[in-house]
Structures are given as structure tokens and as C-alpha cells.
N, C-alpha and C positions, 0 to 999 in steps of 0.2 A: 775829352777828359771829363767834361761836366756830367755826361751820362753815367760814367762809372763812378765818379765822385758822389753823385746823387744816390746811386744804388748802395754804395758803401755806407754813406751817412744814414740812409733810411734803415738799412738792416741793423746798423749799430744802435740806432735810436730805439728801434722796436724790440730788438732781441737782447740788447745789452751784453754783447760779447766781451769777454775779458781780454781777447787778443785781437790784433788787427786782422782784417781780411786781406788775403794775399792774392796778387795777380801775377800771371806768367804770360809773357809775350814772346813768340818765336819771330825772329827777324833774319834777313839776309844782309842787311846793312846795320851798322852799329847805331842805335837810336840816340839822338842828341840829348834826350831827356833822362838817360841812364848813365851811371858812373861805371867806367870800366873796372873790372876786378884785377887788372894787371896780370902779374905772373904768379900770383898766389894760387894755391891749390887747397881744396878741401872736399868733403863729401857734399853731395847735392843737398841733403836735408840740412846740414850745418850752414851751408851758404844761404839757404832759404831763411833760416832763423836769423842769420846776420843781416840779411836784406831788410827784415822787418824793423831793425833798429836804426837803419840809415835814414838820412834826410832826403836821399834820392834813391830810386831803384838801382839795383846792381845789374851790370851787363856781363855775362860770362860766355865763354866758348868751351868747346870740348876739352881744351887743354887745362882748364881750371878745375875739372872734376876728377877726383881720385878713384871714384867708384864707377859702376855701370849706370849710374843715374842719368848720364847724358844720353844714353841710348833711348831710354824711356821718355826722356824729356823732349827728344827730337833734334839734338845737336850732335849725337854720336859720342864716341869716347876717344881719348888720346891713343896714339899708336904705342904699342907696348912690345918689348922684346919677350921672347918665349919664357925666359927665366922670370921676368917680372909678372907675366900672366900666370904662370904656375904658382908663384908665391901668393898671388891674389886669390887664386882658386883654393889654395890650402887653408885660407882664412874662412871660407864659406862652405867647405865640404868636410863632412866627417862629424865625429862625436862632438857635441856641444856647439855645432855650427848650424848654418841655415838649412843644409840639405845633406842627406845621407851619402849620395854619390853624384857624380856629374850627370849621369843619366837622369836621375830624379830632378836635378836642377833644370836640365833641358826640357823635361816634360812640363815642369811648372812654368817656365818662362815662355814656352810655346803657346800657353793659354792666354798670354798677355798680348794685346794688339801691338803691332810693331810699326815704326816709322820707316817707310821705304824711301822717303825724300828727307834728307837732312838739311837743317837750317844752320846757319853759321853762328848765330847769336841767340841767347835766351836772356831776356830781361825779367828780373824778379823784384817785386817791391810791394809796398802797401797799395791796395787797390785804388785808393783815392789819389795816388801819385801817378797812376798809369793812364795814358791817353787811350790805350787799347789793351785788351787782355784776351788771350786764347783760352786760358784756364783760370778759374777762380777757386781758391781754397779757403775754407772756413774751419777753424779748429774750435770745437765747442764740446759741451757735455752731451751725454746721450739724448736727453730730452730735447735739447735745441737742435741736434742733428735730425731727430725724428720729425721736428716741425719743418725743417728744410725739405726733407723728403716728401712730406705730406703736401707742402705748398706746391711742389712740382706736380704731384699726382692729382691734386685737387682739380686742376684745369685740364691736364693732358690725358688722364686715365692710365698713364704709363707708370708701372712700378719701378722703384729705384732699387738696383741690385748692389749689394755690398760685395767686396772681393777681398780675400785674405789668404795668406800663406807664403807670400814672397815679399818683395821689398816695397817700402813706402812709395818710391817713385813710380814703379811699375803699376802698383795698385791705384795710384792717384792720377798721375799725369797722363800716362799713355791711354788709359781707359777713357777718361773724360774727353780727351782730345780726339782720339780715333773713333770711338763709338758715338761721339757727340751726345753724351748722356751724363746725368749726374751719377755719382757713386760715393760710397763711404768705405772706410777701412780703419783698422786699429793701428796702422803703421807697422814698424818692425823693430827689432832689438836695437838697431842703431838710431833710427829716426826719433823714437820716443825720448831717449835721454838727450840727444842733440837738440831737440826742439822743446825739451823740458815739459813734456806732457804730464798732466796729473793722471791718477788711476782711472778716472771716469771720462776722459776726453777722447774724442775721435777726430779723424780727418774726413771732411766732406769736400768733394771737388765737383765742379760743374763746368761745362764748356761755357765760355764767355757769352756766346750768343743766347744761351738759355737762362742766364742770370735774371733778366727782367721778368721772366715768368714767375720765378720764385719771389722776387721783390714785390711784384704786384699782388701775389696771392697770400703772402705770409700772414696778413691780418685776417684772412678768411678762415684760417685753420683753427679748429677747436682745440682748446688747451685741456679739455677733458677734466680729469681729477685735479689738474693744476689750477683750475679756476677758483 
């Protein structure tokens, strides 16, 4: 826990983020340090926003998520009857929705890395509360996200690729975990209001193993015209 706590505190001190840094941990046994979400249900992005307000991380299963976010997070989604599935599809397909047709939706989602091994639990909380984290998310303005990307590239030479066009969870969690790479995105029409993002804020996600690279190098990055 100390290592992640130190990373969180150092980044917060140096970058002065207005929001807590978020950690995600996939588990096959319920972690003792996380609070069960019980029988409640919500959207994955809304649960994440709620977890940031808690004194302890939240622990959820696929039964707690009302959307497809559990698939991208690595815990799967609850069993649904055909009628319920068709009703859900009607909310994301068509005029004024996320995709024109189901075929378009499939084409988009097939470009997102998939979990082929599901975990039973996902713990979500402020990073300093977490003993381990598979994924780390920082919500910040464009200039601060630029610095996070540059801190990674400064040492590795690897460019950071953004991804956009589908859901917050697919763009953030699946990509960072499966590709083991940092990424950024603007979220989606549900996640931005649920997580109360301002007009200039973005999501930056990185695999937990790579966070120390960013923390180590964030002070080496030029601020350019911001100096």
C-alpha cells in the first residue's frame, strides 16, 4: 500500500489535481480492505464516482453493473433475458443514441481489447486506499493529461495513443489493462455527467505497473509556455 500511497501523494503534490486518483483491482477473492456493494446496481462510471467519495474502496461483481462496463472492466455482465437485452440495445442503437446500428456497434467494440478470463470481483477506490491496482485513472484538464503522456514518453520513447468513439469503460479500462499501456479519452455521454466532468477535463488511464515511470519522470517534463 505504501508504494501506491506514495505515488498518489507525490502526483497530487506535484500536479495539484482537483480530483482523487482512482485505482482499480481485479480479484478472484473478495478483498478484506474493500467494502462490498451489496445488492445495489448502477452504471460502472457512476459506481466509480461513488467509490471516490467513500472512506474505503468498493468491491463489486458483475451483478452490480447495469451496463456493459463489467465486460470491459474484466468481471463480465449479469445474465439477461432476451427481452431485457433488446430493451438495453434500444437505448444505445438508433437516432440520438451511441450507434446507428448493431452492426456498427459490433464493429466499434471489436476494436476494443477483450478480457477472455473473467474475474469475480473488481475493487474501486482512491489510489492511496489501495494495496494493489491493476489500472490507475487520473481525471484532469488537457494540459495536465499532456504532461502525464509526456512523462511516460520521456523515458520509454513510446507514444501514448488516445481512443474515442465508444464507452468510457471500454476506452479506459480494457485498453490500459490488456494493452498494458497508458491511454486517454474524453469519456462518453453517460460517464461525463455521472462523474461530473468539466468541459476541459479528460480521462487518463495507465496500467498499475507503469505508474512509477510516470511518477518518476513527471518533474523532468518541460512545461513550455506554462513556465
